Backbone as CSV, one residue per row, in Angstrom:
resi,resn,N_x,N_y,N_z,CA_x,CA_y,CA_z,C_x,C_y,C_z
1,UNK,-1.725,68.583,8.446,-1.819,67.165,8.068,-0.490,66.731,7.498
2,UNK,0.107,65.605,7.955,1.408,65.206,7.448,1.343,64.822,5.986
3,UNK,2.417,65.128,5.302,2.498,64.785,3.884,3.513,63.672,3.700
4,UNK,3.577,63.138,2.515,4.527,62.085,2.211,3.903,61.051,1.294
5,UNK,4.592,59.934,1.097,4.113,58.894,0.189,2.899,58.194,0.790
6,UNK,1.824,58.073,0.022,0.639,57.403,0.549,0.949,55.948,0.880
7,UNK,0.324,55.454,1.928,0.506,54.053,2.295,-0.142,53.149,1.249
8,UNK,0.540,52.045,0.944,-0.022,51.100,-0.018,-1.228,50.397,0.596
9,UNK,-2.277,50.225,-0.192,-3.457,49.539,0.344,-3.123,48.103,0.718
10,UNK,-3.824,47.597,1.702,-3.620,46.226,2.169,-4.051,45.253,1.077
11,UNK,-3.160,44.373,0.693,-3.421,43.415,-0.383,-3.706,42.050,0.235
12,UNK,-4.987,41.792,0.525,-5.339,40.526,1.166,-5.128,39.351,0.222
13,UNK,-5.329,39.578,-1.083,-5.145,38.508,-2.050,-3.713,38.024,-2.090
14,UNK,-2.775,38.965,-2.073,-1.362,38.593,-2.101,-0.978,37.857,-0.819
15,UNK,-1.518,38.314,0.307,-1.209,37.653,1.576,-1.761,36.234,1.596
16,UNK,-2.953,36.033,1.059,-3.536,34.698,1.018,-2.713,33.776,0.115
17,UNK,-2.232,34.313,-0.995,-1.410,33.506,-1.895,-0.111,33.091,-1.215
18,UNK,0.482,34.012,-0.482,1.717,33.697,0.236,1.461,32.633,1.294
19,UNK,0.344,32.754,1.994,0.003,31.766,3.025,-0.220,30.397,2.402
20,UNK,-0.841,30.396,1.228,-1.091,29.119,0.550,0.216,28.489,0.082
21,UNK,1.140,29.318,-0.424,2.453,28.800,-0.838,3.203,28.240,0.359
22,UNK,3.162,28.961,1.473,3.832,28.480,2.683,3.225,27.164,3.161
23,UNK,1.920,27.080,3.114,1.241,25.858,3.544,1.667,24.676,2.672
24,UNK,1.692,24.886,1.368,2.093,23.811,0.453,3.534,23.396,0.707
25,UNK,4.412,24.387,0.950,5.826,24.081,1.207,5.992,23.303,2.505
26,UNK,5.239,23.680,3.519,5.318,22.990,4.809,4.839,21.541,4.674
27,UNK,3.732,21.336,3.984,3.200,19.983,3.833,4.134,19.112,3.000
28,UNK,4.730,19.692,1.973,5.692,18.937,1.173,6.922,18.578,2.004
29,UNK,7.391,19.519,2.802,8.534,19.257,3.672,8.200,18.175,4.695
30,UNK,7.005,18.234,5.237,6.570,17.226,6.200,6.558,15.845,5.555
31,UNK,6.014,15.741,4.355,5.973,14.460,3.652,7.379,13.911,3.441
32,UNK,8.279,14.764,2.942,9.640,14.325,2.642,10.362,13.844,3.901
33,UNK,10.220,14.580,4.994,10.911,14.203,6.222,10.303,12.958,6.867
34,UNK,8.982,12.825,6.794,8.352,11.630,7.340,8.883,10.373,6.670
35,UNK,8.974,10.406,5.345,9.408,9.210,4.626,10.922,9.027,4.680
36,UNK,11.648,10.085,4.961,13.096,9.945,5.086,13.508,9.549,6.499
37,UNK,12.908,10.205,7.507,13.375,10.061,8.888,12.407,9.329,9.806
38,UNK,11.145,9.178,9.381,10.143,8.577,10.251,9.413,9.610,11.085
39,UNK,8.306,9.200,11.679,7.455,10.140,12.410,8.162,10.714,13.630
40,UNK,8.764,9.868,14.443,9.348,10.327,15.695,10.471,11.334,15.458
41,UNK,11.265,11.129,14.418,12.407,12.009,14.161,12.033,13.286,13.416
42,UNK,10.828,13.360,12.913,10.384,14.553,12.183,9.858,15.579,13.185
43,UNK,10.536,16.706,13.281,10.150,17.743,14.235,9.583,18.955,13.506
44,UNK,8.850,19.758,14.239,8.314,20.990,13.658,9.456,21.887,13.179
45,UNK,10.524,21.987,13.955,11.659,22.822,13.569,12.285,22.333,12.271
46,UNK,12.438,21.010,12.140,13.031,20.465,10.921,12.134,20.722,9.715
47,UNK,10.839,20.568,9.897,9.895,20.844,8.808,9.967,22.311,8.408
48,UNK,9.987,23.196,9.407,10.039,24.633,9.122,11.304,25.002,8.369
49,UNK,12.434,24.462,8.803,13.693,24.768,8.129,13.670,24.292,6.681
50,UNK,13.162,23.110,6.458,13.109,22.567,5.093,12.161,23.374,4.218
51,UNK,11.079,23.875,4.814,10.086,24.645,4.046,10.469,26.114,3.893
52,UNK,11.467,26.566,4.655,11.883,27.964,4.572,10.970,28.918,5.303
53,UNK,10.352,28.437,6.385,9.481,29.294,7.196,9.913,29.148,8.653
54,UNK,9.306,29.940,9.526,9.631,29.853,10.948,8.803,28.756,11.598
55,UNK,9.293,28.168,12.701,8.472,27.205,13.441,7.147,27.809,13.899
56,UNK,7.176,29.110,14.232,5.938,29.774,14.664,4.884,29.749,13.553
57,UNK,5.337,29.889,12.314,4.408,29.833,11.180,3.732,28.474,11.116
58,UNK,4.500,27.416,11.343,3.949,26.065,11.299,2.959,25.865,12.442
59,UNK,3.349,26.292,13.645,2.441,26.140,14.787,1.144,26.931,14.584
60,UNK,1.280,28.124,14.038,0.097,28.966,13.831,-0.856,28.336,12.819
61,UNK,-0.305,27.716,11.774,-1.142,27.158,10.713,-1.723,25.800,11.078
62,UNK,-0.976,24.994,11.847,-1.379,23.607,12.050,-1.558,23.215,13.523
63,UNK,-1.110,24.043,14.444,-1.319,23.775,15.853,-0.401,22.753,16.475
64,UNK,0.548,22.222,15.718,1.461,21.229,16.267,1.614,20.061,15.324
65,UNK,2.392,19.098,15.744,2.740,17.974,14.871,1.533,17.102,14.486
66,UNK,0.649,16.713,15.423,-0.521,15.936,15.002,-1.390,16.684,13.993
67,UNK,-1.583,17.987,14.207,-2.372,18.770,13.263,-1.711,18.854,11.900
68,UNK,-0.401,18.943,11.891,0.341,18.977,10.630,0.182,17.658,9.884
69,UNK,0.312,16.554,10.598,0.178,15.249,9.965,-1.254,15.027,9.474
70,UNK,-2.252,15.486,10.236,-3.644,15.359,9.779,-3.870,16.167,8.513
71,UNK,-3.272,17.356,8.418,-3.408,18.168,7.209,-2.762,17.464,6.022
72,UNK,-1.613,16.822,6.245,-0.971,16.059,5.175,-1.838,14.876,4.770
73,UNK,-2.453,14.218,5.747,-3.371,13.111,5.460,-4.528,13.585,4.581
74,UNK,-5.139,14.699,4.955,-6.279,15.221,4.197,-5.883,15.598,2.771
75,UNK,-4.715,16.201,2.623,-4.224,16.573,1.296,-3.991,15.334,0.447
76,UNK,-3.397,14.323,1.031,-3.112,13.092,0.305,-4.403,12.365,-0.048
77,UNK,-5.335,12.351,0.873,-6.639,11.730,0.633,-7.332,12.360,-0.568
78,UNK,-7.376,13.682,-0.590,-8.090,14.398,-1.644,-7.314,14.440,-2.956
79,UNK,-5.998,14.498,-2.861,-5.179,14.610,-4.067,-4.873,16.025,-4.466
80,UNK,-5.472,16.989,-3.771,-5.194,18.402,-4.033,-5.639,19.194,-2.813
81,UNK,-5.420,20.528,-2.876,-5.791,21.366,-1.722,-6.992,22.243,-2.005
82,UNK,-7.831,21.837,-2.976,-9.037,22.607,-3.256,-10.007,22.499,-2.078
83,UNK,-10.688,23.607,-1.741,-11.582,23.607,-0.571,-12.924,22.929,-0.847
84,UNK,-12.869,21.630,-1.130,-14.071,20.852,-1.414,-14.109,19.654,-0.476
85,UNK,-15.299,19.282,-0.033,-15.439,18.022,0.690,-15.268,16.878,-0.316
86,UNK,-15.045,15.678,0.199,-14.904,14.538,-0.707,-16.184,14.347,-1.526
87,UNK,-17.340,14.543,-0.911,-18.605,14.355,-1.618,-18.793,15.362,-2.738
88,UNK,-18.130,16.509,-2.641,-18.262,17.546,-3.668,-17.301,17.354,-4.832
89,UNK,-16.410,16.413,-4.737,-15.397,16.236,-5.761,-15.974,15.525,-6.987
90,UNK,-15.443,15.842,-8.175,-16.046,15.348,-9.422,-16.208,13.830,-9.483
91,UNK,-15.240,13.072,-8.967,-15.330,11.618,-9.070,-16.521,11.074,-8.288
92,UNK,-16.768,11.601,-7.090,-17.936,11.143,-6.329,-19.224,11.734,-6.880
93,UNK,-19.163,12.935,-7.404,-20.353,13.495,-8.036,-20.802,12.620,-9.201
94,UNK,-19.848,12.078,-9.953,-20.201,11.169,-11.045,-20.855,9.898,-10.506
95,UNK,-20.358,9.396,-9.381,-20.973,8.229,-8.751,-22.427,8.522,-8.407
96,UNK,-22.674,9.641,-7.760,-24.020,9.976,-7.315,-24.966,10.231,-8.488
97,UNK,-24.428,10.757,-9.578,-25.283,11.106,-10.718,-25.564,9.928,-11.649
98,UNK,-24.801,8.860,-11.541,-24.992,7.685,-12.390,-26.211,6.900,-11.907
99,UNK,-27.061,6.502,-12.836,-28.321,5.868,-12.447,-28.198,4.364,-12.246
100,UNK,-27.437,3.687,-13.073,-27.330,2.237,-12.981,-26.543,1.842,-11.734
101,UNK,-27.110,0.948,-10.944,-26.500,0.592,-9.657,-25.139,-0.075,-9.833
102,UNK,-25.017,-0.973,-10.781,-23.743,-1.655,-10.990,-22.673,-0.671,-11.471
103,UNK,-23.090,0.246,-12.327,-22.142,1.266,-12.794,-21.702,2.155,-11.632
104,UNK,-22.635,2.448,-10.736,-22.278,3.225,-9.535,-21.183,2.522,-8.748
105,UNK,-21.363,1.206,-8.553,-20.404,0.458,-7.747,-19.038,0.396,-8.417
106,UNK,-19.004,0.264,-9.730,-17.710,0.255,-10.422,-17.025,1.610,-10.275
107,UNK,-17.768,2.678,-10.431,-17.183,4.014,-10.260,-16.723,4.230,-8.821
108,UNK,-17.515,3.730,-7.876,-17.137,3.875,-6.470,-15.875,3.075,-6.168
109,UNK,-15.781,1.879,-6.714,-14.574,1.069,-6.521,-13.354,1.767,-7.105
110,UNK,-13.523,2.421,-8.235,-12.413,3.172,-8.832,-12.004,4.341,-7.938
111,UNK,-12.993,4.986,-7.338,-12.714,6.071,-6.400,-11.935,5.557,-5.196
112,UNK,-12.383,4.448,-4.615,-11.709,3.868,-3.452,-10.278,3.476,-3.813
113,UNK,-10.113,2.862,-4.955,-8.767,2.486,-5.405,-7.860,3.710,-5.464
114,UNK,-8.346,4.785,-6.060,-7.532,5.996,-6.172,-7.130,6.558,-4.819
115,UNK,-8.075,6.549,-3.881,-7.772,7.026,-2.526,-6.663,6.189,-1.912
116,UNK,-6.789,4.871,-2.005,-5.796,3.996,-1.382,-4.438,4.085,-2.075
117,UNK,-4.440,4.260,-3.373,-3.158,4.408,-4.067,-2.426,5.654,-3.577
118,UNK,-3.181,6.709,-3.295,-2.553,7.927,-2.788,-2.122,7.771,-1.327
119,UNK,-2.940,7.069,-0.537,-2.743,7.051,0.911,-1.928,5.869,1.436
120,UNK,-1.762,4.826,0.637,-1.227,3.563,1.168,0.100,3.732,1.883
121,UNK,1.044,4.415,1.252,2.372,4.545,1.860,2.308,5.359,3.150
122,UNK,1.527,6.441,3.144,1.401,7.268,4.345,0.680,6.504,5.444
123,UNK,-0.355,5.764,5.081,-1.081,4.963,6.066,-0.150,3.957,6.737
124,UNK,0.648,3.255,5.949,1.565,2.258,6.496,2.577,2.904,7.429
125,UNK,3.100,4.052,7.033,4.075,4.755,7.871,3.455,5.182,9.190
126,UNK,2.278,5.773,9.140,1.645,6.278,10.352,1.154,5.144,11.246
127,UNK,0.742,4.037,10.649,0.275,2.910,11.441,1.386,2.328,12.299
128,UNK,2.633,2.586,11.922,3.784,2.091,12.665,4.389,3.153,13.584
129,UNK,3.745,4.312,13.663,4.350,5.451,14.358,4.068,5.478,15.853
130,UNK,3.150,4.656,16.324,2.881,4.640,17.750,1.631,5.410,18.128
131,UNK,1.305,5.441,19.417,0.036,6.005,19.889,-0.118,7.504,19.657
132,UNK,0.984,8.236,19.546,0.870,9.681,19.374,0.088,10.051,18.124
133,UNK,0.237,9.247,17.087,-0.436,9.542,15.829,-1.738,8.742,15.684
134,UNK,-2.071,7.963,16.712,-3.265,7.134,16.638,-4.534,7.929,16.420
135,UNK,-4.604,9.121,17.014,-5.810,9.930,16.860,-6.005,10.386,15.415
136,UNK,-4.920,10.625,14.709,-5.017,11.011,13.292,-5.663,9.887,12.490
137,UNK,-5.182,8.659,12.701,-5.740,7.521,11.989,-7.179,7.252,12.423
138,UNK,-7.458,7.401,13.716,-8.820,7.180,14.204,-9.789,8.189,13.600
139,UNK,-9.355,9.436,13.507,-10.212,10.459,12.910,-10.422,10.179,11.425
140,UNK,-9.368,9.724,10.754,-9.516,9.347,9.353,-10.536,8.241,9.174
141,UNK,-10.538,7.258,10.088,-11.516,6.180,10.014,-12.927,6.685,10.306
142,UNK,-13.070,7.597,11.265,-14.386,8.173,11.536,-14.935,8.873,10.298
143,UNK,-14.077,9.599,9.619,-14.495,10.302,8.408,-14.837,9.309,7.290
144,UNK,-14.098,8.193,7.239,-14.383,7.178,6.227,-15.732,6.513,6.500
145,UNK,-16.030,6.240,7.767,-17.337,5.683,8.124,-18.453,6.622,7.669
146,UNK,-18.269,7.909,7.904,-19.277,8.888,7.495,-19.485,8.864,5.985
147,UNK,-18.398,8.823,5.237,-18.494,8.811,3.783,-19.139,7.544,3.256
148,UNK,-18.754,6.392,3.805,-19.328,5.118,3.374,-20.814,5.062,3.707
149,UNK,-21.183,5.531,4.883,-22.595,5.539,5.267,-23.412,6.418,4.341
150,UNK,-22.852,7.554,3.957,-23.552,8.440,3.019,-23.756,7.756,1.663
151,UNK,-22.756,6.997,1.222,-22.874,6.286,-0.051,-23.959,5.219,0.022
152,UNK,-23.982,4.426,1.084,-24.994,3.377,1.214,-26.383,3.996,1.365
153,UNK,-26.475,5.091,2.089,-27.758,5.800,2.202,-28.227,6.283,0.836
154,UNK,-27.294,6.762,0.034,-27.629,7.189,-1.337,-28.169,6.011,-2.138
155,UNK,-27.524,4.849,-2.015,-28.015,3.672,-2.732,-29.434,3.320,-2.291
156,UNK,-29.694,3.419,-0.987,-31.039,3.127,-0.481,-32.055,4.138,-1.006
157,UNK,-31.673,5.412,-0.992,-32.585,6.471,-1.428,-32.924,6.373,-2.917
158,UNK,-32.024,5.819,-3.706,-32.259,5.700,-5.151,-32.861,4.351,-5.532
159,UNK,-33.205,3.527,-4.530,-33.861,2.257,-4.798,-32.940,1.152,-5.276
160,UNK,-31.639,1.323,-5.087,-30.686,0.323,-5.570,-30.593,-0.881,-4.643
161,UNK,-30.930,-0.717,-3.370,-30.795,-1.798,-2.410,-32.091,-2.599,-2.313
162,UNK,-32.007,-3.852,-1.881,-33.236,-4.625,-1.657,-34.156,-3.905,-0.673
163,UNK,-35.438,-4.127,-0.832,-36.429,-3.394,-0.032,-36.256,-3.631,1.464
164,UNK,-35.832,-4.811,1.848,-35.696,-5.140,3.272,-34.265,-4.972,3.772
165,UNK,-33.470,-4.210,3.082,-32.049,-4.090,3.417,-31.843,-3.403,4.764
166,UNK,-30.901,-3.914,5.517,-30.469,-3.294,6.772,-29.320,-2.351,6.388
167,UNK,-29.630,-1.071,6.229,-28.624,-0.151,5.700,-27.440,0.016,6.648
168,UNK,-27.685,-0.050,7.950,-26.580,0.073,8.899,-25.614,-1.101,8.748
169,UNK,-26.156,-2.316,8.615,-25.298,-3.495,8.443,-24.569,-3.425,7.101
170,UNK,-25.252,-2.982,6.067,-24.615,-2.870,4.754,-23.524,-1.800,4.756
171,UNK,-23.740,-0.720,5.498,-22.704,0.305,5.606,-21.465,-0.263,6.279
172,UNK,-21.664,-1.091,7.297,-20.531,-1.738,7.955,-19.797,-2.665,6.998
173,UNK,-20.544,-3.402,6.191,-19.932,-4.299,5.215,-19.108,-3.516,4.197
174,UNK,-19.671,-2.416,3.734,-18.980,-1.565,2.756,-17.722,-0.971,3.378
175,UNK,-17.840,-0.539,4.615,-16.683,0.021,5.334,-15.560,-1.003,5.437
176,UNK,-15.907,-2.244,5.777,-14.888,-3.287,5.918,-14.236,-3.615,4.577
177,UNK,-15.029,-3.712,3.538,-14.502,-4.085,2.224,-13.599,-3.008,1.630
178,UNK,-13.885,-1.763,1.938,-13.151,-0.657,1.302,-12.010,-0.130,2.159
179,UNK,-11.652,-0.840,3.215,-10.628,-0.345,4.129,-9.220,-0.411,3.579
180,UNK,-8.325,0.375,4.159,-6.935,0.416,3.696,-6.173,-0.873,3.954
181,UNK,-6.535,-1.605,5.007,-5.820,-2.848,5.317,-5.983,-3.867,4.190
182,UNK,-7.214,-4.043,3.708,-7.445,-4.999,2.629,-6.709,-4.592,1.362
183,UNK,-6.745,-3.316,1.036,-6.024,-2.852,-0.158,-4.548,-3.179,-0.042
184,UNK,-3.953,-2.874,1.108,-2.528,-3.111,1.309,-2.202,-4.600,1.297
185,UNK,-3.046,-5.400,1.934,-2.808,-6.837,1.965,-2.860,-7.449,0.572
186,UNK,-3.817,-7.029,-0.236,-3.985,-7.628,-1.550,-2.965,-7.125,-2.566
187,UNK,-2.616,-5.837,-2.489,-1.676,-5.280,-3.472,-0.229,-5.483,-3.030
188,UNK,0.150,-4.883,-1.919,1.536,-5.022,-1.448,1.811,-6.430,-0.919
189,UNK,0.831,-7.006,-0.195,1.047,-8.309,0.416,0.969,-9.465,-0.560
190,UNK,-0.046,-9.461,-1.413,-0.271,-10.578,-2.327,0.089,-10.255,-3.768
191,UNK,0.522,-9.046,-4.024,1.009,-8.702,-5.355,-0.050,-8.447,-6.403
192,UNK,-1.292,-8.173,-5.957,-2.342,-7.896,-6.940,-2.083,-6.551,-7.635
193,UNK,-2.285,-6.482,-8.955,-2.311,-5.166,-9.603,-3.519,-4.370,-9.119
194,UNK,-3.407,-3.055,-9.190,-4.521,-2.214,-8.739,-5.783,-2.475,-9.543
195,UNK,-5.647,-2.806,-10.833,-6.824,-3.123,-11.650,-7.555,-4.349,-11.111
196,UNK,-6.775,-5.347,-10.673,-7.385,-6.558,-10.133,-8.121,-6.251,-8.828
197,UNK,-7.510,-5.399,-7.998,-8.186,-4.989,-6.763,-9.495,-4.286,-7.077
198,UNK,-9.480,-3.388,-8.039,-10.688,-2.640,-8.388,-11.789,-3.573,-8.882
199,UNK,-11.436,-4.551,-9.734,-12.423,-5.513,-10.229,-12.974,-6.356,-9.081
200,UNK,-12.080,-6.804,-8.197,-12.511,-7.600,-7.045,-13.452,-6.807,-6.160
201,UNK,-13.093,-5.554,-5.875,-13.916,-4.732,-5.005,-15.281,-4.477,-5.621
202,UNK,-15.323,-4.259,-6.924,-16.609,-4.054,-7.592,-17.513,-5.261,-7.392
203,UNK,-16.962,-6.456,-7.588,-17.746,-7.667,-7.420,-18.184,-7.890,-5.988
204,UNK,-17.298,-7.625,-5.045,-17.636,-7.814,-3.637,-18.707,-6.833,-3.183
205,UNK,-18.620,-5.590,-3.649,-19.650,-4.602,-3.299,-20.993,-4.985,-3.901
206,UNK,-20.979,-5.475,-5.128,-22.233,-5.888,-5.764,-22.870,-7.031,-4.985
207,UNK,-22.040,-7.989,-4.563,-22.572,-9.133,-3.798,-23.092,-8.690,-2.436
208,UNK,-22.338,-7.847,-1.750,-22.721,-7.439,-0.399,-23.895,-6.479,-0.379
209,UNK,-23.943,-5.562,-1.330,-24.951,-4.499,-1.282,-26.176,-4.789,-2.125
210,UNK,-25.967,-5.398,-3.279,-27.093,-5.629,-4.200,-27.591,-7.056,-4.152
211,UNK,-26.831,-7.944,-3.495,-27.216,-9.347,-3.494,-26.936,-10.017,-4.811
212,UNK,-26.027,-9.422,-5.603,-25.717,-9.984,-6.916,-24.738,-11.130,-6.780
213,UNK,-24.824,-12.092,-7.688,-23.897,-13.216,-7.697,-22.572,-12.808,-8.348
């Protein structure tokens, strides 16, 4: 039997930490290059060089430029890289656990405001990037529809909505009111402070969903 120094055991924890550091570096590099050079000029090679990894590492982790941009979108949407769905995050959990309907809507409006404050600049950049990135934005909207529908369904299940409410129509109303275009138009376009947007959204949601004046 051969002798010599025993092989070191495989350290999966250390490898996972390294992969997570590389992922964070790649996403940060992608963000910096997108805002400096624009979508078209940002290449996988440039991102890899800035992050200090190989292009193969980026392709393996994200599958290409659209996948990389979608990962950056998801990170920006959530505000961190914790493996939680949006519904599992503390801010939405507080919304779901609050009993008073008006208080729910104020908390939800605060949640929407926070999402848009994080995403607004990236949304504007990607919206101008052309059809190649259109699928990223379309998928983001599909996910937003799912989240808004779940919220309106929750309101219906807890008895917050009128008995004869058309939940599908109300979900559409909520989706329209909470969209990124309105946030951008009112804040960047019309100069509203974010607090004013949040107050406005709370009132509009109450009127649309609860029938409140």
